C-alpha positions in Angstrom: 17.4 -11.4 -52.6 16.6 -8.4 -54.7 19.7 -7.2 -56.1 18.1 -4.3 -57.8 16.8 -3.0 -54.6 20.6 -3.3 -53.2 21.9 -1.5 -56.4 19.6 1.6 -55.3 20.9 1.8 -51.6 23.3 4.4 -50.4 25.6 1.7 -49.3 25.8 0.1 -52.7 25.4 3.1 -54.8 27.3 3.0 -58.0 27.6 -0.7 -58.1 25.8 -3.0 -60.4 23.5 -6.0 -59.6 25.9 -8.5 -60.9 28.7 -6.8 -58.9 26.9 -7.1 -55.8 26.0 -10.6 -56.4 29.7 -11.3 -56.7 30.5 -9.3 -53.6 28.2 -10.7 -51.2 30.1 -13.9 -50.4 33.2 -11.9 -49.9 31.5 -9.8 -47.5 29.9 -12.9 -45.4 26.5 -11.6 -46.5 23.6 -13.5 -44.9 19.9 -12.4 -44.5 17.6 -12.9 -41.4 13.8 -12.2 -41.0 12.3 -10.6 -37.8 8.6 -10.2 -36.5 7.7 -6.8 -35.0 9.3 -5.9 -31.7 11.9 -8.7 -32.0 15.3 -7.5 -30.8 17.7 -8.0 -33.5 20.6 -6.8 -31.3 20.9 -6.6 -27.5 22.5 -4.1 -25.2 25.8 -5.4 -24.4 26.4 -7.4 -27.7 29.7 -7.1 -29.4 29.0 -7.1 -33.0 31.0 -7.7 -36.2 28.5 -7.1 -38.7 26.3 -4.2 -40.1 22.8 -4.7 -40.9 21.0 -3.4 -43.9 17.4 -3.0 -43.8 15.8 -4.9 -47.0 12.2 -4.6 -45.8 10.4 -2.9 -42.9 12.4 -0.8 -40.3 14.1 -0.8 -36.9 14.2 1.4 -34.0 17.3 2.3 -31.8 16.2 2.1 -28.4 18.2 3.2 -25.3 17.2 1.3 -21.8 17.7 3.0 -18.5 18.7 1.6 -15.2 15.2 2.0 -13.7 13.4 0.3 -16.6 12.0 2.9 -18.9 13.5 3.2 -22.5 13.7 5.7 -25.1 13.8 5.6 -29.0 16.9 7.3 -30.2 16.5 6.7 -33.9 14.7 5.0 -36.6 16.4 3.1 -39.3 14.3 2.6 -42.6 14.3 0.6 -45.6 17.6 0.7 -47.4 19.6 2.1 -44.4 22.0 0.5 -42.2 22.9 0.1 -38.6 25.6 -0.8 -36.2 28.2 0.3 -38.4 29.9 2.5 -35.5 30.1 -0.5 -33.2 31.0 -3.2 -35.9 34.0 -0.8 -36.6 35.5 -0.9 -33.5 36.2 -4.6 -32.4 35.0 -5.7 -28.9 32.9 -2.5 -28.4 29.5 -3.3 -26.8 26.1 -2.1 -27.9 24.7 0.9 -25.6 21.1 0.0 -27.1 18.7 -2.4 -28.3 18.2 -2.7 -32.1 14.6 -3.6 -32.4 12.2 -4.6 -35.4 9.5 -1.6 -35.6 7.5 -4.0 -37.9 8.0 -7.1 -39.9 11.5 -6.7 -41.0 14.3 -8.6 -43.3 17.9 -7.6 -42.6 21.1 -8.2 -44.6 24.0 -8.7 -42.5 27.7 -7.8 -43.8 30.9 -8.6 -42.2 32.6 -5.1 -41.3 36.0 -6.4 -41.2 35.5 -7.8 -44.6 33.8 -4.8 -45.9 36.8 -2.5 -44.8 39.5 -4.9 -45.9 40.2 -5.1 -49.8 39.8 -8.9 -50.8 42.5 -11.1 -52.3 40.1 -12.0 -55.1 40.6 -8.8 -57.1 37.5 -7.5 -56.2 37.6 -3.7 -57.1 34.4 -2.5 -55.6 35.5 -2.2 -51.9 36.8 1.3 -52.4 33.4 2.2 -53.6 31.9 0.7 -50.5 34.1 2.3 -48.2 33.6 5.6 -49.6 29.8 5.1 -49.6 30.3 3.9 -45.8 31.9 7.2 -45.0 29.1 9.2 -46.6 26.5 7.3 -44.5 28.5 8.0 -41.2 28.4 11.8 -42.1 24.7 11.6 -43.0 24.0 10.1 -39.6 25.9 12.6 -37.8 23.9 15.3 -39.4 20.7 13.3 -38.2 22.0 13.1 -34.9 22.7 17.1 -34.8 18.9 17.5 -36.3 17.6 15.4 -33.3 19.5 17.6 -30.9 17.8 20.5 -32.6 14.4 18.9 -31.9 14.7 18.3 -28.5 16.7 21.7 -27.5 13.3 23.5 -26.9 11.7 23.4 -23.4 8.3 23.4 -24.7 6.5 20.3 -26.3 5.0 22.5 -28.9 8.0 24.0 -29.9 9.8 20.5 -30.2 6.9 19.4 -32.3 7.1 22.5 -34.6 10.7 21.9 -35.1 10.3 18.0 -35.9 7.0 18.6 -38.2 8.9 21.4 -40.0 12.1 19.2 -40.8 9.6 16.4 -41.8 7.7 18.9 -44.3 10.9 20.1 -45.7 12.5 16.5 -45.9 9.2 15.2 -47.7 9.0 18.5 -49.9 5.1 18.9 -49.0 3.1 20.2 -46.3 1.4 17.0 -46.1 3.4 13.7 -45.2 3.7 10.4 -43.0 6.1 10.3 -40.0 7.7 6.8 -39.3 6.8 6.8 -35.6 3.7 5.9 -33.5 2.5 8.3 -30.7 4.5 6.5 -28.2 7.7 6.3 -30.6 7.3 10.1 -31.3 7.1 11.0 -27.6 10.2 8.9 -27.0 12.1 10.5 -30.0 11.3 13.9 -28.7 11.8 13.0 -24.9 8.4 14.1 -23.8 5.6 12.3 -22.0 3.2 10.5 -24.4 -0.1 12.0 -22.8 1.4 15.4 -23.0 2.2 15.1 -26.4 -1.0 13.9 -27.4 -2.6 16.9 -25.6 -0.2 19.2 -27.4 -1.0 17.9 -30.7 -4.6 18.3 -30.1 -4.2 21.8 -29.1 -2.3 22.6 -32.0 -4.9 20.9 -34.3 -7.5 23.0 -32.5 -5.3 26.3 -33.1 -5.4 25.6 -36.7 -1.7 24.8 -36.7 -2.0 21.2 -38.4 -4.3 18.5 -39.1 -3.5 14.9 -38.6 -5.0 11.5 -38.4 -2.6 9.0 -36.7 0.9 9.4 -38.3 -0.4 11.4 -41.4 0.1 15.2 -41.0 -0.6 18.5 -42.8 0.9 21.6 -41.7 -1.0 24.8 -42.4 1.0 27.7 -43.7 -1.3 30.5 -43.0 -1.6 29.7 -39.2 -0.5 31.9 -36.5 2.0 30.1 -34.4 2.4 32.4 -31.7 0.1 35.1 -30.8 
């Protein structure tokens, strides 16, 4: 287990490596590895643990009654998932948590995380503070996605998402965490229509791209 890595995650922010080592037994910490496309948690599961992505990444996938699905979010290395459900005993997942690539996850018992242990562990309050901070950040991410899918046209949705990615990466050249199908799902559009629009945007000089690497051209005319 990479305790140095864990100490640099948002959940364990402000906690030293040795402190984390001591805390994991109190928190019921255990690791599991998954292959790409493995379902980590299923729709309908009642979860008691949160997952922290130690390597790889996962997608939050919403499945509809008619068989189609939609990627609702992406959880990268160092981020956590299932915390909202684990905080409500008996609450069933309304989505699948799927490995987007080969992934390793550290699971922690939510009840133990929120309850100060009797062993004199002084670090729980810091973890609770960090967990609240993460919840606030996730709420902002949800608001951001709603902003991306609010426009009616695919181009406007792409412009919104790619602009946000450029700002987040601090550069007009960046790599997005989605494949074409995943990006189409995230923006709630058809994959073929998305690919066609990307080609048009490149032809119009707005962007350049290769697979999931994008460059935005600042001097391009977005609307004529």
